[in-house]
ROTIKE-554589 format. One line per field, with one value per residue (C-alpha): residue in one letter; x, y, z; residue number from 1. Coordinates in pm, whole numbers, plus 50000, padded with zeros to 5 digits. Layout:
<sites>
type <- a / ...
xx <- X / ...
yy <- Y / ...
zz <- Z / ...
seq <- NUM / ...
</sites>
This chain:
<sites>
type <- x / x / x / x / x / x / x / x / x / x / x / x / x / x / x / x / x / x / x / x / x / x / x / x / x / x / x / x / x / x / x / x / x / x / x / x / x / x / x / x / x / x / x / x / x / x / x / x / x / x / x / x / x / x / x / x / x / x / x / x / x / x / x / x / x / x / x / x / x / x / x / x / x / x / x / x / x / x / x / x / x / x / x / x / x / x / x / x / x / x / x / x / x / x / x / x / x / x / x / x / x / x / x / x / x / x / x / x / x / x / x / x / x / x / x / x / x / x / x / x / x / x / x / x / x / x / x / x / x / x / x / x / x / x / x / x / x / x / x / x / x / x / x / x / x / x / x / x / x / x / x / x / x / x / x / x / x / x / x / x / x / x / x / x / x / x / x / x / x / x / x / x / x / x / x / x / x / x / x / x / x / x / x / x / x / x / x / x / x / x / x / x / x / x / x / x / x / x / x / x / x / x / x / x / x / x / x / x / x / x / x / x / x / x / x / x / x / x / x / x / x / x / x / x / x / x / x / x / x / x / x / x / x / x / x / x / x / x / x / x / x / x / x / x / x / x / x / x / x / x / x / x / x / x / x / x / x / x / x / x / x / x / x / x / x / x / x / x / x / x / x / x / x / x / x / x / x / x / x / x / x / x / x / x / x / x / x / x / x / x / x / x / x / x / x / x / x / x / x / x / x / x / x / x / x / x / x / x / x / x / x / x / x / x / x / x / x / x / x / x / x / x / x / x / x / x / x / x / x / x / x / x / x / x / x / x / x / x / x / x / x / x / x / x / x / x / x / x / x / x / x / x / x / x / x / x / x / x / x / x / x / x / x / x / x / x / x / x / x / x / x / x / x / x / x / x / x / x / x / x / x / x / x / x / x / x / x / x / x / x / x / x / x / x / x / x / x / x / x / x / x / x / x / x / x / x / x / x / x / x / x / x / x / x / x / x / x / x / x / x / x / x / x / x / x / x / x / x / x / x / x / x / x / x / x / x / x / x / x / x / x / x / x / x / x / x / x / x / x / x / x / x / x / x / x / x / x / x / x / x / x / x / x / x / x / x / x / x / x / x / x / x / x / x / x / x / x / x / x / x / x / x / x / x / x / x / x / x / x / x / x / x / x / x / x / x / x / x / x / x / x / x / x / x / x / x / x / x / x / x / x / x / x / x / x / x / x / x / x / x / x / x / x / x / x / x / x / x / x / x / x / x / x / x / x / x / x / x / x / x / x / x / x / x / x / x / x / x / x / x / x / x / x / x / x / x / x / x / x / x / x / x / x / x / x
xx <- 78658 / 78321 / 78290 / 78633 / 78539 / 78212 / 78383 / 78640 / 78365 / 78173 / 78480 / 78575 / 78243 / 78326 / 78687 / 78616 / 78438 / 78725 / 78984 / 78773 / 78749 / 79129 / 79185 / 78953 / 79167 / 78988 / 79229 / 79277 / 79128 / 78811 / 78775 / 78829 / 78567 / 78310 / 78331 / 78371 / 78046 / 77875 / 78005 / 77905 / 77549 / 77544 / 77690 / 77440 / 77155 / 77296 / 77342 / 76985 / 76854 / 77059 / 76925 / 76569 / 76632 / 76809 / 76517 / 76251 / 76412 / 76398 / 76020 / 75985 / 76200 / 76007 / 75679 / 75803 / 75968 / 75684 / 75732 / 76046 / 76259 / 76383 / 76356 / 76077 / 76244 / 76187 / 76099 / 76161 / 76368 / 76712 / 76909 / 77260 / 77286 / 77151 / 77405 / 77683 / 77572 / 77562 / 77918 / 78037 / 77880 / 78027 / 78376 / 78393 / 78273 / 78534 / 78810 / 78778 / 78686 / 78999 / 79242 / 79026 / 78935 / 79299 / 79401 / 79141 / 79224 / 79604 / 79648 / 79718 / 79442 / 79636 / 79664 / 79288 / 79225 / 79442 / 79370 / 79229 / 79580 / 79776 / 79826 / 79707 / 79991 / 80040 / 79857 / 80067 / 80188 / 79939 / 79658 / 79793 / 79821 / 79461 / 79343 / 79534 / 79380 / 79028 / 79090 / 79202 / 78880 / 78671 / 78857 / 78829 / 78453 / 78410 / 78608 / 78463 / 78099 / 78143 / 78018 / 78342 / 78615 / 78896 / 78721 / 78638 / 79003 / 79116 / 78858 / 78961 / 79330 / 79256 / 79042 / 79316 / 79577 / 79363 / 79305 / 79684 / 79745 / 79475 / 79603 / 79953 / 79812 / 79605 / 79910 / 80102 / 79836 / 79841 / 80222 / 80233 / 79975 / 80198 / 80502 / 80350 / 80429 / 80165 / 79935 / 79911 / 79529 / 79401 / 79117 / 79345 / 79600 / 79333 / 79191 / 79537 / 79606 / 79283 / 79412 / 79707 / 79607 / 79607 / 79295 / 79245 / 79060 / 79225 / 79382 / 79062 / 78844 / 79081 / 79055 / 78680 / 78567 / 78843 / 78740 / 78373 / 78438 / 78697 / 78437 / 78174 / 78405 / 78529 / 78174 / 78087 / 78385 / 78281 / 77917 / 77988 / 78218 / 77960 / 77679 / 77892 / 78007 / 77645 / 77533 / 77817 / 77861 / 77548 / 77273 / 77491 / 77581 / 77284 / 77052 / 76677 / 76611 / 76777 / 76604 / 76675 / 76589 / 76520 / 76492 / 76786 / 76550 / 76350 / 76632 / 76574 / 76201 / 76284 / 76510 / 76246 / 75984 / 76207 / 76300 / 75934 / 75827 / 76137 / 76327 / 76618 / 76670 / 77004 / 76983 / 77285 / 77257 / 77489 / 77452 / 77376 / 77457 / 77510 / 77727 / 77973 / 78348 / 78434 / 78812 / 79102 / 79467 / 79405 / 79247 / 78889 / 78693 / 78514 / 78851 / 78949 / 78947 / 78863 / 78790 / 79083 / 79035 / 78876 / 78786 / 78413 / 78377 / 78407 / 78086 / 77776 / 77681 / 77848 / 77724 / 77892 / 77901 / 78099 / 78217 / 78417 / 78550 / 78659 / 78342 / 78271 / 78406 / 78692 / 79062 / 79305 / 79607 / 79774 / 79770 / 79578 / 79216 / 79125 / 79054 / 78689 / 78686 / 78874 / 78792 / 79061 / 79046 / 78817 / 78968 / 78859 / 78937 / 78938 / 78912 / 79261 / 79150 / 78983 / 79299 / 79511 / 79275 / 79304 / 79676 / 79607 / 79818 / 79808 / 79800 / 79627 / 79290 / 78946 / 78654 / 78290 / 77977 / 77707 / 77384 / 77587 / 77846 / 78197 / 78377 / 78752 / 78910 / 79264 / 79318 / 79417 / 79398 / 79336 / 79112 / 79048 / 78672 / 78512 / 78212 / 78076 / 77963 / 77624 / 77640 / 77682 / 78020 / 78130 / 78424 / 78465 / 78419 / 78469 / 78557 / 78239 / 78317 / 78331 / 77970 / 77763 / 77633 / 77489 / 77126 / 77124 / 76920 / 77006 / 77034 / 76990 / 77029 / 76797 / 76886 / 76592 / 76412 / 76219 / 75891 / 75847 / 75953 / 75600 / 75475 / 75778 / 75742 / 75374 / 75457 / 75750 / 75553 / 75269 / 75488 / 75746 / 75593 / 75911 / 76131 / 76212 / 76231 / 76406 / 76367 / 76697 / 76541 / 76347 / 76660 / 76860 / 76577 / 76589 / 76966 / 76946 / 76679 / 76892 / 77193 / 76982 / 76866 / 77225 / 77341 / 77079 / 77182 / 77552 / 77492 / 77281 / 77554 / 77823 / 77600 / 77631 / 78005 / 77952 / 77697 / 77958 / 78193 / 77924 / 77890 / 78262 / 78241 / 77966 / 78174 / 78477 / 78275 / 78141 / 78485 / 78634 / 78338 / 78513 / 78811 / 78582 / 78381 / 78701 / 78835 / 78511 / 78496 / 78855 / 78816 / 78501 / 78681 / 78951 / 78691 / 78608 / 78256 / 78051 / 78084 / 78460 / 78482 / 78236 / 78439 / 78758 / 78588 / 78439 / 78786 / 78917 / 78640 / 78671 / 79045 / 78971 / 78699 / 78938 / 79211 / 78970 / 78818 / 79158 / 79246 / 78918 / 78961 / 79313 / 79199 / 78897 / 79107 / 79343 / 79086 / 78829 / 79081 / 79180 / 78819 / 78712 / 79015 / 79176 / 78876 / 78597 / 78821 / 78639 / 78766 / 78856 / 78611 / 78518 / 78262 / 78489 / 78247 / 77988 / 78250 / 78402 / 78055 / 77966 / 78285 / 78253 / 77891 / 77985 / 78271 / 78116 / 77769 / 77884 / 78136 / 77857 / 77660 / 77967 / 77980 / 77616 / 77684 / 77958 / 77708 / 77620 / 77977 / 77938 / 77632 / 77821 / 77827 / 78180 / 78094 / 77906 / 78166 / 78461 / 78310 / 78293 / 78637
yy <- 42185 / 42266 / 42558 / 42676 / 42660 / 42839 / 43116 / 43150 / 43174 / 43422 / 43643 / 43608 / 43758 / 44052 / 44091 / 44424 / 44558 / 44456 / 44619 / 44937 / 44955 / 44920 / 45190 / 45420 / 45371 / 45094 / 44906 / 44530 / 44499 / 44684 / 44468 / 44154 / 44264 / 44347 / 44014 / 43807 / 43962 / 43878 / 43521 / 43482 / 43580 / 43337 / 43057 / 43118 / 43097 / 42774 / 42620 / 42715 / 42553 / 42244 / 42222 / 42245 / 41975 / 41758 / 41787 / 41715 / 41454 / 41166 / 41206 / 41215 / 40904 / 40719 / 40810 / 40709 / 40384 / 40270 / 39913 / 39869 / 39997 / 39704 / 39909 / 40166 / 40506 / 40718 / 41044 / 41364 / 41679 / 41601 / 41916 / 41767 / 41633 / 41965 / 42167 / 41936 / 41976 / 42352 / 42353 / 42134 / 42363 / 42686 / 42536 / 42389 / 42716 / 42910 / 42656 / 42669 / 43041 / 43164 / 43119 / 43281 / 43570 / 43632 / 43616 / 43878 / 44093 / 44097 / 44092 / 44433 / 44589 / 44548 / 44175 / 44156 / 44316 / 44060 / 43769 / 43550 / 43474 / 43465 / 43164 / 43222 / 43263 / 43020 / 43133 / 43304 / 43098 / 43254 / 43156 / 42801 / 42780 / 42896 / 42637 / 42360 / 42472 / 42465 / 42123 / 42007 / 42143 / 41962 / 41635 / 41681 / 41747 / 41426 / 41215 / 41378 / 41330 / 40973 / 40671 / 40489 / 40757 / 40511 / 40398 / 40757 / 40858 / 40581 / 40685 / 41048 / 40952 / 40725 / 40994 / 41253 / 41018 / 40949 / 41327 / 41387 / 41104 / 41227 / 41585 / 41473 / 41271 / 41573 / 41795 / 41527 / 41491 / 41867 / 41875 / 41575 / 41732 / 42040 / 41833 / 41598 / 41656 / 41874 / 41660 / 41757 / 41762 / 42098 / 41950 / 41716 / 41994 / 42224 / 41953 / 41876 / 42245 / 42281 / 42034 / 42254 / 42605 / 42891 / 42854 / 42488 / 42289 / 41953 / 41888 / 41983 / 41764 / 41470 / 41505 / 41558 / 41303 / 41060 / 41056 / 40995 / 40734 / 40555 / 40510 / 40411 / 40155 / 40009 / 39951 / 39795 / 39559 / 39451 / 39415 / 39202 / 38979 / 38925 / 38864 / 38630 / 38434 / 38368 / 38293 / 38051 / 37860 / 37880 / 37751 / 37464 / 37348 / 37442 / 37168 / 37202 / 37213 / 37259 / 37067 / 37181 / 37039 / 36684 / 36472 / 36231 / 35940 / 36035 / 36068 / 35729 / 35793 / 36132 / 35967 / 35706 / 35974 / 36161 / 35836 / 35743 / 36082 / 36138 / 35813 / 35989 / 36251 / 36279 / 36325 / 36420 / 36443 / 36571 / 36580 / 36925 / 37080 / 37428 / 37578 / 37857 / 37837 / 37892 / 37834 / 37791 / 37711 / 37740 / 38086 / 38146 / 38354 / 38527 / 38655 / 38822 / 39200 / 39206 / 38962 / 38920 / 39048 / 38782 / 38564 / 38565 / 38208 / 38341 / 38547 / 38360 / 38004 / 37814 / 37526 / 37200 / 36856 / 36531 / 36311 / 35998 / 36119 / 36450 / 36653 / 36729 / 37073 / 37057 / 36981 / 36897 / 37124 / 37041 / 36739 / 36415 / 36309 / 36055 / 35689 / 35595 / 35377 / 35631 / 35586 / 35797 / 36140 / 36395 / 36552 / 36851 / 36971 / 37351 / 37587 / 37715 / 38081 / 38057 / 37900 / 38182 / 38440 / 38272 / 38194 / 37819 / 37530 / 37154 / 37011 / 37309 / 37254 / 37404 / 37385 / 37418 / 37415 / 37178 / 37202 / 37328 / 37048 / 37159 / 36942 / 36988 / 36854 / 36862 / 37014 / 36721 / 36891 / 37218 / 37245 / 37478 / 37509 / 37578 / 37785 / 37782 / 37421 / 37528 / 37236 / 37219 / 37369 / 37367 / 37558 / 37295 / 36922 / 36686 / 36320 / 36110 / 35995 / 36357 / 36460 / 36163 / 36094 / 36440 / 36508 / 36657 / 36693 / 36631 / 36862 / 36754 / 36877 / 36741 / 36756 / 36657 / 36745 / 37073 / 36908 / 36730 / 37008 / 37128 / 36778 / 36702 / 37034 / 36953 / 36599 / 36690 / 36969 / 36728 / 36438 / 36641 / 36957 / 37049 / 37037 / 37366 / 37318 / 37596 / 37612 / 37725 / 37864 / 38117 / 38210 / 38262 / 38474 / 38687 / 38714 / 38811 / 39071 / 39216 / 39231 / 39397 / 39660 / 39700 / 39743 / 40013 / 40194 / 40166 / 40295 / 40578 / 40678 / 40653 / 40856 / 41147 / 41144 / 41134 / 41413 / 41617 / 41557 / 41681 / 41995 / 42045 / 41998 / 42257 / 42498 / 42435 / 42511 / 42826 / 42941 / 42891 / 43032 / 43358 / 43168 / 42926 / 43217 / 43392 / 43073 / 43004 / 43361 / 43360 / 43020 / 43134 / 43442 / 43210 / 43004 / 42722 / 42594 / 42531 / 42160 / 42177 / 42379 / 42137 / 41838 / 41978 / 42011 / 41660 / 41518 / 41704 / 41569 / 41218 / 41215 / 41340 / 41075 / 40801 / 40914 / 40939 / 40599 / 40434 / 40587 / 40476 / 40118 / 40105 / 40228 / 39995 / 39692 / 39752 / 39857 / 39599 / 39317 / 39410 / 39415 / 39100 / 38879 / 39009 / 39132 / 38903 / 38603 / 38537 / 38432 / 38717 / 38695 / 39041 / 39089 / 39328 / 39404 / 39528 / 39726 / 39883 / 39970 / 40129 / 40337 / 40448 / 40545 / 40736 / 40912 / 40995 / 41091 / 41395 / 41494 / 41475 / 41708 / 41931 / 41934 / 42028 / 42308 / 42441 / 42490 / 42849 / 42954 / 42833 / 43055 / 43377 / 43621 / 43746 / 44118 / 44106 / 43877 / 44088 / 44395 / 44217 / 44051
zz <- 36351 / 36207 / 36447 / 36343 / 35975 / 36045 / 36235 / 35959 / 35700 / 35908 / 35959 / 35592 / 35492 / 35722 / 35610 / 35443 / 35750 / 35980 / 35746 / 35729 / 36109 / 36130 / 35868 / 36065 / 36377 / 36569 / 36795 / 36780 / 37127 / 37015 / 36706 / 36911 / 37163 / 36893 / 36722 / 37039 / 37165 / 36837 / 36841 / 37203 / 37120 / 36825 / 37036 / 37313 / 37065 / 36919 / 37263 / 37356 / 37037 / 37108 / 37462 / 37341 / 37081 / 37339 / 37579 / 37314 / 37090 / 37344 / 37379 / 37000 / 36959 / 37231 / 37060 / 36718 / 36827 / 37044 / 37160 / 36951 / 37238 / 37450 / 37773 / 37832 / 37877 / 38185 / 38018 / 38207 / 38221 / 38362 / 38435 / 38464 / 38107 / 37976 / 38180 / 38064 / 37705 / 37733 / 37882 / 37593 / 37334 / 37485 / 37539 / 37192 / 37035 / 37226 / 37156 / 36781 / 36757 / 36933 / 36641 / 36366 / 36595 / 36693 / 36329 / 36229 / 36531 / 36485 / 36108 / 35945 / 35733 / 35408 / 35469 / 35526 / 35192 / 35013 / 35254 / 34979 / 34852 / 35177 / 35398 / 35756 / 36002 / 36288 / 36600 / 36866 / 37162 / 37410 / 37174 / 37145 / 37525 / 37562 / 37309 / 37491 / 37824 / 37674 / 37519 / 37864 / 38019 / 37760 / 37823 / 38196 / 38168 / 37957 / 38208 / 38521 / 38418 / 38290 / 38484 / 38405 / 38429 / 38342 / 38026 / 37938 / 37982 / 37752 / 37493 / 37511 / 37481 / 37180 / 37014 / 37072 / 36929 / 36622 / 36575 / 36584 / 36335 / 36100 / 36132 / 36032 / 35747 / 35631 / 35636 / 35451 / 35184 / 35128 / 35109 / 34875 / 34645 / 34622 / 34525 / 34272 / 33903 / 33731 / 33513 / 33150 / 33146 / 33272 / 33478 / 33667 / 33717 / 33860 / 34085 / 34219 / 34278 / 34472 / 34726 / 34834 / 34733 / 34989 / 35201 / 35102 / 35367 / 35277 / 35615 / 35805 / 35587 / 35626 / 36005 / 36024 / 35764 / 35854 / 36222 / 36148 / 35880 / 36090 / 36364 / 36110 / 35940 / 36272 / 36388 / 36051 / 36082 / 36434 / 36338 / 36031 / 36235 / 36508 / 36259 / 36051 / 36356 / 36454 / 36099 / 36038 / 36360 / 36570 / 36336 / 36218 / 36566 / 36779 / 36904 / 36885 / 37260 / 37597 / 37875 / 38227 / 38573 / 38466 / 38788 / 38808 / 38858 / 38550 / 38301 / 38140 / 38104 / 37944 / 37689 / 37609 / 37551 / 37307 / 37126 / 37089 / 36947 / 36729 / 36668 / 36497 / 36771 / 36941 / 37316 / 37527 / 37903 / 38176 / 38559 / 38688 / 39029 / 39149 / 39421 / 39490 / 39504 / 39870 / 39866 / 39620 / 39687 / 40058 / 40037 / 40153 / 39911 / 40198 / 40325 / 39994 / 39994 / 39621 / 39346 / 39104 / 38749 / 38530 / 38827 / 38753 / 38875 / 39233 / 39195 / 39300 / 39227 / 38944 / 38734 / 38839 / 38683 / 38685 / 38399 / 38344 / 38007 / 37861 / 37773 / 37412 / 37318 / 37571 / 37511 / 37789 / 37767 / 38096 / 38323 / 38260 / 38273 / 38537 / 38445 / 38383 / 38698 / 38915 / 39289 / 39464 / 39624 / 39449 / 39138 / 38925 / 38573 / 38544 / 38248 / 38169 / 38155 / 38494 / 38633 / 38497 / 38652 / 38992 / 38962 / 39000 / 38874 / 38867 / 39217 / 39375 / 39548 / 39498 / 39737 / 39635 / 39854 / 39735 / 39935 / 40229 / 40211 / 40119 / 39864 / 39817 / 39500 / 39358 / 39011 / 38788 / 38446 / 38267 / 37965 / 37674 / 37614 / 37279 / 37386 / 37027 / 37041 / 37177 / 37416 / 37791 / 37881 / 38246 / 38389 / 38656 / 38587 / 38881 / 38893 / 38931 / 39283 / 39404 / 39334 / 39205 / 39555 / 39600 / 39503 / 39156 / 38842 / 38473 / 38177 / 37821 / 37463 / 37192 / 36820 / 36600 / 36273 / 36293 / 36196 / 36525 / 36761 / 36850 / 36930 / 37144 / 37331 / 37416 / 37525 / 37745 / 37913 / 37989 / 38110 / 38300 / 38448 / 38633 / 38323 / 38152 / 37776 / 37588 / 37211 / 37065 / 36750 / 36955 / 37153 / 36834 / 36693 / 37004 / 36983 / 36619 / 36706 / 36982 / 36753 / 36489 / 36739 / 36862 / 36504 / 36442 / 36758 / 36666 / 36313 / 36449 / 36688 / 36418 / 36181 / 36428 / 36369 / 35990 / 36020 / 36208 / 35918 / 35676 / 35889 / 35865 / 35490 / 35461 / 35670 / 35449 / 35138 / 35297 / 35411 / 35063 / 34878 / 34781 / 34637 / 34449 / 34303 / 34194 / 34032 / 33853 / 33719 / 33597 / 33435 / 33261 / 33132 / 32996 / 32812 / 33052 / 33069 / 33384 / 33322 / 33312 / 33634 / 33802 / 33674 / 33826 / 34163 / 34126 / 34066 / 34369 / 34596 / 34450 / 34527 / 34880 / 34930 / 34813 / 35053 / 35348 / 35264 / 35258 / 35594 / 35745 / 35619 / 35762 / 36103 / 36097 / 36011 / 36307 / 36565 / 36453 / 36463 / 36816 / 36939 / 36758 / 36813 / 37130 / 37329 / 37201 / 37123 / 36793 / 36451 / 36215 / 35926 / 35809 / 35530 / 35337 / 35049 / 35303 / 35498 / 35181 / 35049 / 35383 / 35385 / 35025 / 35076 / 35390 / 35209 / 34875 / 35000 / 35204 / 34935 / 34675 / 34902 / 34911 / 34533 / 34516 / 34764 / 34532 / 34247 / 34344 / 34274 / 33915 / 33864 / 33955 / 33665 / 33587 / 33585 / 33915 / 34084 / 33977 / 34133 / 34472 / 34479
seq <- 1 / 2 / 3 / 4 / 5 / 6 / 7 / 8 / 9 / 10 / 11 / 12 / 13 / 14 / 15 / 16 / 17 / 18 / 19 / 20 / 21 / 22 / 23 / 24 / 25 / 26 / 27 / 28 / 29 / 30 / 31 / 32 / 33 / 34 / 35 / 36 / 37 / 38 / 39 / 40 / 41 / 42 / 43 / 44 / 45 / 46 / 47 / 48 / 49 / 50 / 51 / 52 / 53 / 54 / 55 / 56 / 57 / 58 / 59 / 60 / 61 / 62 / 63 / 64 / 65 / 66 / 67 / 68 / 69 / 70 / 71 / 72 / 73 / 74 / 75 / 76 / 77 / 78 / 79 / 80 / 81 / 82 / 83 / 84 / 85 / 86 / 87 / 88 / 89 / 90 / 91 / 92 / 93 / 94 / 95 / 96 / 97 / 98 / 99 / 100 / 101 / 102 / 103 / 104 / 105 / 106 / 107 / 108 / 109 / 110 / 111 / 112 / 113 / 114 / 115 / 116 / 117 / 118 / 119 / 120 / 121 / 122 / 123 / 124 / 125 / 126 / 127 / 128 / 129 / 130 / 131 / 132 / 133 / 134 / 135 / 136 / 137 / 138 / 139 / 140 / 141 / 142 / 143 / 144 / 145 / 146 / 147 / 148 / 149 / 150 / 151 / 152 / 153 / 154 / 155 / 156 / 157 / 158 / 159 / 160 / 161 / 162 / 163 / 164 / 165 / 166 / 167 / 168 / 169 / 170 / 171 / 172 / 173 / 174 / 175 / 176 / 177 / 178 / 179 / 180 / 181 / 182 / 183 / 184 / 185 / 186 / 187 / 188 / 189 / 190 / 191 / 192 / 193 / 194 / 195 / 196 / 197 / 198 / 199 / 200 / 201 / 202 / 203 / 204 / 205 / 206 / 207 / 208 / 209 / 210 / 211 / 212 / 213 / 214 / 215 / 216 / 217 / 218 / 219 / 220 / 221 / 222 / 223 / 224 / 225 / 226 / 227 / 228 / 229 / 230 / 231 / 232 / 233 / 234 / 235 / 236 / 237 / 238 / 239 / 240 / 241 / 242 / 243 / 244 / 245 / 246 / 247 / 248 / 249 / 250 / 251 / 252 / 253 / 254 / 255 / 256 / 257 / 258 / 259 / 260 / 261 / 262 / 263 / 264 / 265 / 266 / 267 / 268 / 269 / 270 / 271 / 272 / 273 / 274 / 275 / 276 / 277 / 278 / 279 / 280 / 281 / 282 / 283 / 284 / 285 / 286 / 287 / 288 / 289 / 290 / 291 / 292 / 293 / 294 / 295 / 296 / 297 / 298 / 299 / 300 / 301 / 302 / 303 / 304 / 305 / 306 / 307 / 308 / 309 / 310 / 311 / 312 / 313 / 314 / 315 / 316 / 317 / 318 / 319 / 320 / 321 / 322 / 323 / 324 / 325 / 326 / 327 / 328 / 329 / 330 / 331 / 332 / 333 / 334 / 335 / 336 / 337 / 338 / 339 / 340 / 341 / 342 / 343 / 344 / 345 / 346 / 347 / 348 / 349 / 350 / 351 / 352 / 353 / 354 / 355 / 356 / 357 / 358 / 359 / 360 / 361 / 362 / 363 / 364 / 365 / 366 / 367 / 368 / 369 / 370 / 371 / 372 / 373 / 374 / 375 / 376 / 377 / 378 / 379 / 380 / 381 / 382 / 383 / 384 / 385 / 386 / 387 / 388 / 389 / 390 / 391 / 392 / 393 / 394 / 395 / 396 / 397 / 398 / 399 / 400 / 401 / 402 / 403 / 404 / 405 / 406 / 407 / 408 / 409 / 410 / 411 / 412 / 413 / 414 / 415 / 416 / 417 / 418 / 419 / 420 / 421 / 422 / 423 / 424 / 425 / 426 / 427 / 428 / 429 / 430 / 431 / 432 / 433 / 434 / 435 / 436 / 437 / 438 / 439 / 440 / 441 / 442 / 443 / 444 / 445 / 446 / 447 / 448 / 449 / 450 / 451 / 452 / 453 / 454 / 455 / 456 / 457 / 458 / 459 / 460 / 461 / 462 / 463 / 464 / 465 / 466 / 467 / 468 / 469 / 470 / 471 / 472 / 473 / 474 / 475 / 476 / 477 / 478 / 479 / 480 / 481 / 482 / 483 / 484 / 485 / 486 / 487 / 488 / 489 / 490 / 491 / 492 / 493 / 494 / 495 / 496 / 497 / 498 / 499 / 500 / 501 / 502 / 503 / 504 / 505 / 506 / 507 / 508 / 509 / 510 / 511 / 512 / 513 / 514 / 515 / 516 / 517 / 518 / 519 / 520 / 521 / 522 / 523 / 524 / 525 / 526 / 527 / 528 / 529 / 530 / 531 / 532 / 533 / 534 / 535 / 536 / 537 / 538 / 539 / 540 / 541 / 542 / 543 / 544 / 545 / 546 / 547 / 548 / 549 / 550 / 551 / 552 / 553 / 554 / 555 / 556 / 557 / 558 / 559 / 560 / 561 / 562 / 563 / 564 / 565
</sites>
């Protein structure tokens, strides 16, 4: 879109030259060849500049970021991404240059001379077909070069759908502005007219800014939900320490040590074993051709435990829990989501391998697990008689006042060298740091989309410069001041920013809810003031830049401007 506006602006500045060539007898084919050659040279230069920037920027970023990058980059010159980027640049330039070039090539000379007041005709069907073919090539290039073609195809389809929706909304906004009653105040009437005037860029700006801001707002919604979820639930529930690999015979001595150093500490222990699932419902995992979707418990070793009562953070949703003194055949309680992924039901069997010994248990109940408890949550919990005879260790959580954490850490390390003590505060700090870095990366990526919208805005201002100059001159001749003309444009841009912001918030609410609730399974708790502030800043900042870019039109002197119109 930005390329299309830029080409339109570039051809608009050469409108007189094109008309003169036509009057002198130049054919449409000759004119098309002349300007296609010029555009090809400009596009080649732009692509070359982009390739140089793409090759150099990673090294600059790595130098500036230093140790802040979580993974050290492997700097080098990689030809494939550069070739792909060059193809993208050339195809995009050609895609959005076809229509303006065809319009200038095929329109009669008289129409070119009065083109400032005529609406551009719809491109011919061959031109539309060529644009569709080029768009297909760009989509095919994106999908074909992606590591996950399926995901890339979904993204391309979603982006195309959003572009269509935004295009229809942009056309609708322009049509609605043309049909609204004329305000009595001249500035409001002029601002409203600017939204639907011949040559107005309203629909293009709605698409370009709406796409960038929708992405920006959606990422803001997701980020505030993730940050809020951690800030609300994790610090309140998280214990001070996780203790792993406590010898089973030393569990009582471990509890006594914690009680002596921190009398008010709460210690919770669970048996801990590990082993892979080797069979379920009579099927051997080794015989499966592929792992079912969502059946992650079949991959590698799983944490196993046994319990006489329902574990904290679990809720039985099907079947019954075994009695505390149960002594019958081995039973197991399974996470309901894992059961759905494997197609298991009550009464089916599961077999796990513990230290080379296979243990087969019948599914007695299904549970919903609250993974936010920050405790020990196991997908499979066995009846005590199934696993308590196997060699195993113990895991523990310790909740205590922060003041005694350092002393306890030193004492446990000295008394139990084999025990791994994990301080949750440090883990949460690392998680917060990773989320912060992820947020910066996400905002940087989204800023590229907003920057593209700014480029489109600049192109729109450039392409409508002649009309803006003419309006400013005529209004000045009729007695309007520069302030009044600028105020009318400010109202126009403010109305456009409000419309685009509302669209972005609507898209972000729907897309963000789907990601947060359906994909992540989290509670919906968006920080709307932050999201709205982000969207408004993203909308009004580029439009303020656009208003500043329109200032040169206000400085045009009537006599000089009238001679060039």
